[in-house]
MOPAC internal coordinates of N, CA, C and O (Angstrom, degrees):
PM7 1SCF
backbone

  N    0.0000 0     0.00 0     0.00 0    0    0    0
  C    1.4449 1     0.00 0     0.00 0    1    0    0
  C    1.4820 1   111.62 1     0.00 0    2    1    0
  O    1.2310 1   119.04 1   -47.13 1    3    2    1
  N    1.3703 1   119.43 1   132.87 1    3    2    1
  C    1.3688 1   121.61 1   178.67 1    5    3    2
  C    1.5501 1   112.46 1  -101.41 1    6    5    3
  O    1.2310 1   120.04 1   -27.74 1    7    6    5
  N    1.3468 1   117.52 1   152.26 1    7    6    5
  C    1.4116 1   121.49 1  -178.16 1    9    7    6
  C    1.5302 1   110.70 1   -84.24 1   10    9    7
  O    1.2310 1   119.79 1   -47.70 1   11   10    9
  N    1.2537 1   118.00 1   132.30 1   11   10    9
  C    1.5326 1   120.46 1  -179.19 1   13   11   10
  C    1.5440 1   107.66 1   -78.65 1   14   13   11
  O    1.2310 1   122.53 1   -36.31 1   15   14   13
  N    1.2904 1   112.76 1   143.69 1   15   14   13
  C    1.4771 1   119.28 1   172.12 1   17   15   14
  C    1.5645 1   107.66 1   -86.84 1   18   17   15
  O    1.2310 1   121.94 1   -73.29 1   19   18   17
  N    1.3019 1   113.89 1   106.71 1   19   18   17
  C    1.4916 1   119.97 1  -178.67 1   21   19   18
  C    1.4819 1   113.54 1  -109.76 1   22   21   19
  O    1.2310 1   120.32 1  -162.06 1   23   22   21
  N    1.3501 1   116.98 1    17.94 1   23   22   21
  C    1.4706 1   120.65 1  -176.96 1   25   23   22
  C    1.4987 1   113.89 1   -61.17 1   26   25   23
  O    1.2310 1   120.50 1   150.43 1   27   26   25
  N    1.3125 1   116.65 1   -29.57 1   27   26   25
  C    1.5542 1   123.72 1  -178.49 1   29   27   26
  C    1.5157 1   109.83 1   -95.13 1   30   29   27
  O    1.2310 1   119.07 1  -174.47 1   31   30   29
  N    1.3375 1   119.38 1     5.53 1   31   30   29
  C    1.5004 1   118.03 1  -174.65 1   33   31   30
  C    1.5838 1   110.05 1   -69.70 1   34   33   31
  O    1.2310 1   121.23 1   -45.00 1   35   34   33
  N    1.3101 1   115.26 1   135.00 1   35   34   33
  C    1.3904 1   124.75 1   171.63 1   37   35   34
  C    1.5105 1   109.22 1  -103.94 1   38   37   35
  O    1.2310 1   119.62 1   -76.37 1   39   38   37
  N    1.2925 1   118.32 1   103.63 1   39   38   37
  C    1.4560 1   123.44 1  -173.86 1   41   39   38
  C    1.5587 1   111.62 1   -82.78 1   42   41   39
  O    1.2310 1   120.31 1   -41.55 1   43   42   41
  N    1.3007 1   117.01 1   138.45 1   43   42   41
  C    1.4312 1   124.23 1   176.60 1   45   43   42
  C    1.4678 1   108.72 1  -125.04 1   46   45   43
  O    1.2310 1   119.12 1   -52.61 1   47   46   45
  N    1.3708 1   119.29 1   127.39 1   47   46   45
  C    1.4836 1   121.47 1   178.17 1   49   47   46
  C    1.4594 1   109.40 1   -79.76 1   50   49   47
  O    1.2310 1   120.59 1   -38.22 1   51   50   49
  N    1.3381 1   116.48 1   141.78 1   51   50   49
  C    1.4701 1   124.40 1   174.23 1   53   51   50
  C    1.5073 1   112.75 1   -52.56 1   54   53   51
  O    1.2310 1   119.85 1   -40.81 1   55   54   53
  N    1.2693 1   117.89 1   139.19 1   55   54   53
  C    1.4515 1   121.81 1   175.83 1   57   55   54
  C    1.5494 1   109.31 1   -66.92 1   58   57   55
  O    1.2310 1   119.97 1   162.16 1   59   58   57
  N    1.3172 1   117.65 1   -17.84 1   59   58   57
  C    1.4878 1   121.34 1   179.13 1   61   59   58
  C    1.5028 1   112.63 1   -88.99 1   62   61   59
  O    1.2310 1   118.37 1   175.78 1   63   62   61
  N    1.3289 1   120.72 1    -4.22 1   63   62   61
  C    1.3974 1   126.86 1   175.99 1   65   63   62
  C    1.5410 1   110.85 1   -78.34 1   66   65   63
  O    1.2310 1   119.69 1   -43.48 1   67   66   65
  N    1.2632 1   118.19 1   136.52 1   67   66   65
  C    1.5006 1   117.77 1   179.09 1   69   67   66
  C    1.5501 1   110.50 1  -121.21 1   70   69   67
  O    1.2310 1   121.32 1   -24.74 1   71   70   69
  N    1.3053 1   115.09 1   155.26 1   71   70   69
  C    1.4549 1   117.98 1   179.09 1   73   71   70
  C    1.5167 1   107.23 1   -64.92 1   74   73   71
  O    1.2310 1   119.82 1   -49.43 1   75   74   73
  N    1.3785 1   117.95 1   130.57 1   75   74   73
  C    1.3933 1   125.70 1   179.76 1   77   75   74
  C    1.5445 1   113.45 1    78.56 1   78   77   75
  O    1.2310 1   119.93 1   178.59 1   79   78   77
  N    1.3141 1   117.73 1    -1.41 1   79   78   77
  C    1.5018 1   119.63 1   179.94 1   81   79   78
  C    1.5015 1   108.77 1   -76.58 1   82   81   79
  O    1.2310 1   121.89 1   -10.82 1   83   82   81
  N    1.3502 1   113.99 1   169.18 1   83   82   81
  C    1.4969 1   120.12 1  -177.81 1   85   83   82
  C    1.5420 1   109.78 1   -85.63 1   86   85   83
  O    1.2310 1   119.94 1   155.50 1   87   86   85
  N    1.3360 1   117.72 1   -24.50 1   87   86   85
  C    1.4379 1   121.83 1  -172.79 1   89   87   86
  C    1.4872 1   110.30 1  -107.16 1   90   89   87
  O    1.2310 1   118.96 1   -77.47 1   91   90   89
  N    1.2903 1   119.58 1   102.53 1   91   90   89
  C    1.4682 1   123.58 1   178.46 1   93   91   90
  C    1.5169 1   109.75 1  -129.27 1   94   93   91
  O    1.2310 1   121.17 1   -70.91 1   95   94   93
  N    1.3550 1   115.37 1   109.09 1   95   94   93
  C    1.4320 1   120.57 1  -176.36 1   97   95   94
  C    1.4949 1   108.60 1  -113.76 1   98   97   95
  O    1.2310 1   121.15 1   -41.21 1   99   98   97
  N    1.3885 1   115.40 1   138.79 1   99   98   97
  C    1.4620 1   123.30 1   173.99 1  101   99   98
  C    1.4761 1   109.74 1  -119.42 1  102  101   99
  O    1.2310 1   121.28 1   -34.53 1  103  102  101
  N    1.3508 1   115.16 1   145.47 1  103  102  101
  C    1.4618 1   118.16 1  -177.39 1  105  103  102
  C    1.5695 1   104.07 1  -133.35 1  106  105  103
  O    1.2310 1   122.16 1   -37.70 1  107  106  105
  N    1.3787 1   113.48 1   142.30 1  107  106  105
  C    1.4981 1   120.56 1   173.80 1  109  107  106
  C    1.4675 1   105.22 1  -113.82 1  110  109  107
  O    1.2310 1   120.03 1   -57.53 1  111  110  109
  N    1.3099 1   117.54 1   122.47 1  111  110  109
  C    1.4904 1   122.14 1   177.67 1  113  111  110
  C    1.5181 1   111.98 1  -102.82 1  114  113  111
  O    1.2310 1   119.11 1   172.90 1  115  114  113
  N    1.3088 1   119.30 1    -7.10 1  115  114  113
  C    1.4845 1   119.24 1  -169.66 1  117  115  114
  C    1.5199 1   113.85 1   -93.60 1  118  117  115
  O    1.2310 1   118.25 1  -169.15 1  119  118  117
  N    1.2751 1   120.94 1    10.85 1  119  118  117
  C    1.4430 1   122.36 1   179.82 1  121  119  118
  C    1.4846 1   111.47 1   -90.76 1  122  121  119
  O    1.2310 1   117.14 1   -41.65 1  123  122  121
  N    1.3596 1   123.05 1   138.35 1  123  122  121
  C    1.3539 1   123.47 1  -173.87 1  125  123  122
  C    1.5584 1   112.78 1   -63.15 1  126  125  123
  O    1.2310 1   121.00 1   -58.62 1  127  126  125
  N    1.3139 1   115.70 1   121.38 1  127  126  125
  C    1.4672 1   122.47 1   177.87 1  129  127  126
  C    1.4654 1   121.56 1    72.59 1  130  129  127
  O    1.2310 1   120.34 1  -179.28 1  131  130  129
  N    1.4326 1   116.96 1     0.72 1  131  130  129
  C    1.3858 1   117.79 1  -178.98 1  133  131  130
  C    1.5810 1   109.06 1  -138.71 1  134  133  131
  O    1.2310 1   122.97 1   -22.12 1  135  134  133
  N    1.3614 1   111.91 1   157.88 1  135  134  133
  C    1.4895 1   118.42 1   167.81 1  137  135  134
  C    1.5147 1   102.73 1  -119.19 1  138  137  135
  O    1.2310 1   122.26 1   -55.60 1  139  138  137
  N    1.3772 1   113.29 1   124.40 1  139  138  137
  C    1.5319 1   118.75 1   178.07 1  141  139  138
  C    1.4605 1   110.05 1  -104.17 1  142  141  139
  O    1.2310 1   121.30 1   -35.35 1  143  142  141
  N    1.3672 1   115.12 1   144.65 1  143  142  141
  C    1.4864 1   124.12 1  -177.75 1  145  143  142
  C    1.5294 1   106.59 1  -133.81 1  146  145  143
  O    1.2310 1   123.07 1   -42.14 1  147  146  145
  N    1.3674 1   111.73 1   137.86 1  147  146  145
  C    1.4735 1   120.61 1  -178.24 1  149  147  146
  C    1.5802 1   110.43 1  -142.95 1  150  149  147
  O    1.2310 1   121.78 1   -17.73 1  151  150  149
  N    1.2979 1   114.21 1   162.27 1  151  150  149
  C    1.4482 1   120.66 1   170.24 1  153  151  150
  C    1.5884 1   108.38 1   -82.83 1  154  153  151
  O    1.2310 1   120.19 1   -59.53 1  155  154  153
  N    1.2219 1   117.25 1   120.47 1  155  154  153
  C    1.5112 1   118.30 1  -177.20 1  157  155  154
  C    1.4691 1   112.42 1   -63.30 1  158  157  155
  O    1.2310 1   117.57 1   156.79 1  159  158  157
  N    1.3375 1   122.23 1   -23.21 1  159  158  157
  C    1.4702 1   124.72 1  -177.41 1  161  159  158
  C    1.4704 1   108.44 1   -81.44 1  162  161  159
  O    1.2310 1   118.58 1   168.26 1  163  162  161
  N    1.3750 1   120.31 1   -11.74 1  163  162  161
  C    1.4448 1   124.74 1  -177.65 1  165  163  162
  C    1.5061 1   108.52 1  -136.88 1  166  165  163
  O    1.2310 1   120.58 1  -116.24 1  167  166  165
  N    1.3328 1   116.50 1    63.76 1  167  166  165
  C    1.5202 1   120.29 1  -172.61 1  169  167  166
  C    1.5477 1   112.14 1   -64.52 1  170  169  167
  O    1.2310 1   119.69 1   164.22 1  171  170  169
  N    1.2963 1   118.19 1   -15.78 1  171  170  169
  C    1.4693 1   121.15 1   174.26 1  173  171  170
  C    1.4688 1   115.40 1   -95.23 1  174  173  171
  O    1.2310 1   121.79 1  -178.39 1  175  174  173
  N    1.4230 1   114.18 1     1.61 1  175  174  173
  C    1.4435 1   117.46 1  -178.96 1  177  175  174
  C    1.5226 1   117.38 1   -84.50 1  178  177  175
  O    1.2310 1   121.28 1    22.52 1  179  178  177
  N    1.2391 1   115.15 1  -157.48 1  179  178  177
  C    1.5105 1   118.61 1  -179.67 1  181  179  178
  C    1.5052 1   115.97 1   -63.54 1  182  181  179
  O    1.2310 1   119.94 1   -34.08 1  183  182  181
  N    1.2719 1   117.72 1   145.92 1  183  182  181
  C    1.5058 1   121.81 1   178.15 1  185  183  182
  C    1.5416 1   105.70 1  -121.97 1  186  185  183
  O    1.2310 1   122.39 1   -46.73 1  187  186  185
  N    1.3435 1   113.02 1   133.27 1  187  186  185
  C    1.4138 1   123.07 1   169.47 1  189  187  186
  C    1.5088 1   111.29 1   -88.65 1  190  189  187
  O    1.2310 1   119.90 1   -45.06 1  191  190  189
  N    1.3569 1   117.80 1   134.94 1  191  190  189
  C    1.4516 1   117.67 1   176.94 1  193  191  190
  C    1.4605 1   110.88 1  -123.36 1  194  193  191
  O    1.2310 1   120.85 1   -35.56 1  195  194  193
  N    1.3119 1   115.99 1   144.44 1  195  194  193
  C    1.4790 1   123.49 1   176.97 1  197  195  194
  C    1.4927 1   109.42 1  -131.18 1  198  197  195
  O    1.2310 1   119.70 1   -28.37 1  199  198  197
  N    1.3191 1   118.18 1   151.63 1  199  198  197
  C    1.4428 1   119.70 1   164.53 1  201  199  198
  C    1.4673 1   107.64 1   -71.32 1  202  201  199
  O    1.2310 1   119.55 1   -14.26 1  203  202  201
  N    1.3165 1   118.47 1   165.74 1  203  202  201
  C    1.4380 1   123.41 1  -178.55 1  205  203  202
  C    1.5091 1   108.09 1   -62.87 1  206  205  203
  O    1.2310 1   118.18 1   140.46 1  207  206  205
  N    1.3223 1   121.06 1   -39.54 1  207  206  205
  C    1.4338 1   124.86 1   179.27 1  209  207  206
  C    1.5566 1   112.21 1   -64.77 1  210  209  207
  O    1.2310 1   121.67 1   135.72 1  211  210  209
  N    1.3386 1   114.41 1   -44.28 1  211  210  209
  C    1.4643 1   119.54 1  -179.28 1  213  211  210
  C    1.5679 1   107.05 1   -64.15 1  214  213  211
  O    1.2310 1   118.83 1   140.04 1  215  214  213
  N    1.3234 1   119.83 1   -39.96 1  215  214  213
  C    1.4246 1   122.71 1  -178.89 1  217  215  214
  C    1.5466 1   110.46 1   -63.02 1  218  217  215
  O    1.2310 1   120.24 1   137.83 1  219  218  217
  N    1.3202 1   117.15 1   -42.17 1  219  218  217
  C    1.4828 1   119.72 1   176.72 1  221  219  218
  C    1.4834 1   112.28 1   -63.02 1  222  221  219
  O    1.2310 1   119.73 1   138.61 1  223  222  221
  N    1.3280 1   118.13 1   -41.39 1  223  222  221
  C    1.4708 1   120.95 1   177.13 1  225  223  222
  C    1.4667 1   112.25 1   -62.33 1  226  225  223
  O    1.2310 1   120.19 1   135.61 1  227  226  225
  N    1.3687 1   117.24 1   -44.39 1  227  226  225
  C    1.4682 1   124.09 1  -177.00 1  229  227  226
  C    1.5504 1   108.47 1   -67.37 1  230  229  227
  O    1.2310 1   119.21 1   131.03 1  231  230  229
  N    1.3675 1   119.12 1   -48.97 1  231  230  229
  C    1.5110 1   118.85 1  -176.32 1  233  231  230
  C    1.5337 1   110.81 1   -68.94 1  234  233  231
  O    1.2310 1   121.39 1   146.07 1  235  234  233
  N    1.3944 1   114.95 1   -33.93 1  235  234  233
  C    1.5046 1   115.80 1   173.65 1  237  235  234
  C    1.5029 1   113.73 1   -63.11 1  238  237  235
  O    1.2310 1   120.69 1   145.10 1  239  238  237
  N    1.3326 1   116.29 1   -34.90 1  239  238  237
  C    1.5280 1   122.00 1   177.85 1  241  239  238
  C    1.5779 1   108.93 1   -67.46 1  242  241  239
  O    1.2310 1   120.96 1   137.68 1  243  242  241
  N    1.3159 1   115.77 1   -42.32 1  243  242  241
  C    1.4937 1   119.78 1   178.49 1  245  243  242
  C    1.4871 1   110.56 1   -62.42 1  246  245  243
  O    1.2310 1   120.82 1   130.36 1  247  246  245
  N    1.3351 1   116.03 1   -49.64 1  247  246  245
  C    1.4384 1   116.24 1  -179.21 1  249  247  246
  C    1.4808 1   115.55 1   -63.48 1  250  249  247
  O    1.2310 1   119.44 1   150.82 1  251  250  249
  N    1.3043 1   118.68 1   -29.18 1  251  250  249
  C    1.4591 1   120.43 1  -179.75 1  253  251  250
  C    1.5462 1   113.44 1   -87.83 1  254  253  251
  O    1.2310 1   120.05 1  -178.30 1  255  254  253
  N    1.3221 1   117.52 1     1.70 1  255  254  253
  C    1.4725 1   121.73 1   177.78 1  257  255  254
  C    1.4984 1   116.29 1    85.01 1  258  257  255
  O    1.2310 1   121.38 1  -172.94 1  259  258  257
  N    1.3837 1   114.96 1     7.06 1  259  258  257
  C    1.4548 1   117.12 1  -175.12 1  261  259  258
  C    1.4989 1   114.55 1   -60.90 1  262  261  259
  O    1.2310 1   119.29 1   151.67 1  263  262  261
  N    1.3173 1   118.96 1   -28.33 1  263  262  261
  C    1.4832 1   122.54 1   178.36 1  265  263  262
  C    1.5152 1   116.10 1   -96.65 1  266  265  263
  O    1.2310 1   120.82 1  -177.18 1  267  266  265
  N    1.3599 1   116.03 1     2.82 1  267  266  265
  C    1.4494 1   119.36 1   176.79 1  269  267  266
  C    1.5698 1   111.27 1   -62.32 1  270  269  267
  O    1.2310 1   120.37 1   -34.12 1  271  270  269
  N    1.2644 1   116.90 1   145.88 1  271  270  269
  C    1.4681 1   120.48 1   175.27 1  273  271  270
  C    1.5467 1   107.39 1   -82.05 1  274  273  271
  O    1.2310 1   122.68 1   -38.76 1  275  274  273
  N    1.3571 1   112.47 1   141.24 1  275  274  273
  C    1.5185 1   114.81 1   177.85 1  277  275  274
  C    1.4805 1   115.06 1   -68.83 1  278  277  275
  O    1.2310 1   120.10 1   180.00 1  279  278  277

């Protein structure tokens, strides 16, 4: 596994994240060929990365309720 160069990442906090909340997600869209996702409370922690196509499939599924629990 290789380490990603995220020095140029511009992180954006999710509009669903709230101050003091437990779920704070940040996403960087400006990296060539990938979308990076991290926990804003642990900015030095693990990063998930998606291709742009994977990100579109994932976010489309979220918006449609595909991942909602019954």
